[in-house]
C-alpha positions in Angstrom: 134.2 131.4 137.3 136.2 134.5 137.4 136.4 136.7 135.8 139.3 139.2 134.7 139.8 142.6 133.2 141.3 141.1 130.6 138.5 138.6 129.7 136.5 141.4 129.1 138.7 143.1 126.2 139.3 145.9 129.1 142.8 147.9 129.2 144.1 148.8 132.8 147.1 150.3 131.7 146.6 153.3 129.8 144.0 155.6 131.3 140.9 155.8 133.7 138.8 154.9 131.0 139.6 151.2 131.7 139.4 151.3 135.5 135.9 152.8 134.9 134.9 149.8 132.6 136.5 147.4 135.6 134.8 149.1 138.3 131.4 148.6 136.1 131.9 145.2 135.8 132.3 144.7 139.6 130.1 146.7 140.4 127.9 143.8 138.5 128.9 140.8 138.7 129.0 141.3 142.4 125.6 141.2 142.8 123.5 138.3 143.7 122.7 137.3 140.1 124.1 134.8 138.2 127.3 135.9 136.2 126.1 135.7 133.3 123.1 138.1 133.7 125.9 140.2 135.1 128.2 140.0 131.8 125.4 140.4 129.5 124.2 143.4 131.7 128.5 144.2 131.3 127.4 144.1 127.8 124.7 145.7 127.0 125.7 148.5 129.4 129.0 149.2 128.0 129.2 147.4 123.9 125.2 147.6 123.2 125.1 151.6 124.4 128.3 152.5 124.8 129.0 153.4 128.4 132.4 153.7 128.0 132.9 156.6 130.2 131.6 157.8 133.7 129.9 160.5 132.1 128.2 158.8 130.1 126.7 156.8 132.1 126.0 159.6 134.6 123.8 161.5 131.6 122.3 158.0 131.1 117.8 157.8 131.2 117.3 156.1 134.1 114.5 153.7 131.8 117.5 153.6 129.2 119.3 151.6 132.2 116.1 149.7 133.0 115.7 148.9 130.1 119.1 147.2 129.2 119.4 145.9 132.4 116.4 144.1 132.0 116.8 142.9 128.7 120.3 141.3 130.6 118.3 139.4 133.3 118.2 141.7 136.1 114.1 141.7 136.3 114.2 141.9 139.8 117.0 144.6 140.5 116.2 146.9 137.2 115.4 150.0 138.4 117.3 149.5 141.7 120.3 148.8 140.0 119.4 151.6 137.4 119.6 153.6 140.0 122.9 152.3 141.7 124.6 152.6 138.5 123.0 156.6 138.3 124.5 157.1 140.8 128.1 155.7 140.3 128.6 157.4 137.2 128.0 160.9 138.5 129.8 160.0 141.6 132.8 158.3 139.4 132.9 161.1 137.2 133.4 163.8 139.8 135.5 161.8 142.0 137.2 159.1 140.9 140.9 160.9 140.0 140.9 161.7 143.7 141.3 158.1 144.4 142.9 156.4 141.3 145.4 158.5 139.9 147.5 156.2 137.7 150.3 158.3 137.4 150.8 157.5 141.5 150.9 154.6 143.7 147.8 154.0 145.0 146.5 154.6 148.5 144.7 150.8 148.2 143.1 152.1 152.5 141.9 154.7 151.3 140.6 153.3 147.7 139.0 151.0 149.5 137.3 153.0 151.7 135.5 154.8 149.4 134.7 152.2 147.4 132.2 150.8 149.9 131.1 154.1 150.5 128.9 153.7 147.4 125.8 151.7 147.7 125.6 148.8 145.6 129.3 148.0 146.6 130.0 145.3 149.2 133.3 143.9 150.4 133.0 141.0 147.0 132.4 143.8 144.7 135.8 145.7 146.8 137.6 142.3 147.6 137.2 141.6 142.7 137.9 145.3 142.1 141.1 145.5 144.7 142.3 142.0 142.8 143.4 143.8 139.5 144.5 146.8 141.1 147.2 144.8 143.0 147.7 143.0 140.0 148.3 146.2 138.1 150.8 147.5 140.6 153.1 145.4 140.6 
């Protein structure tokens, strides 16, 4: 099953909030876990408890992230994923505007290098994220 921003109801056309949500979804879907579990976790975090911005993710208590991930089916990976998500939120909050300026054409190589510097973002997550970015920049 191929996941897209539109299939998750994410609007990438207006502001960085959509791109944050898409990166969060990619972060979860890009892992070695059933996509249904990853999507349930995305919905639990964004819709369930309102983590619809990087600032909210960064300030979310660790145990709340663990609880939401566990309820979505991340039984063995809830602690490590919660740590990585918290770090993701913090860095996105402070750095995302430097790499993903929606008013200019994004430097894909620079963005890719930055994304791969995050703990928990690897080639698969990057591939999924960039697929939508390339589509949006056409």
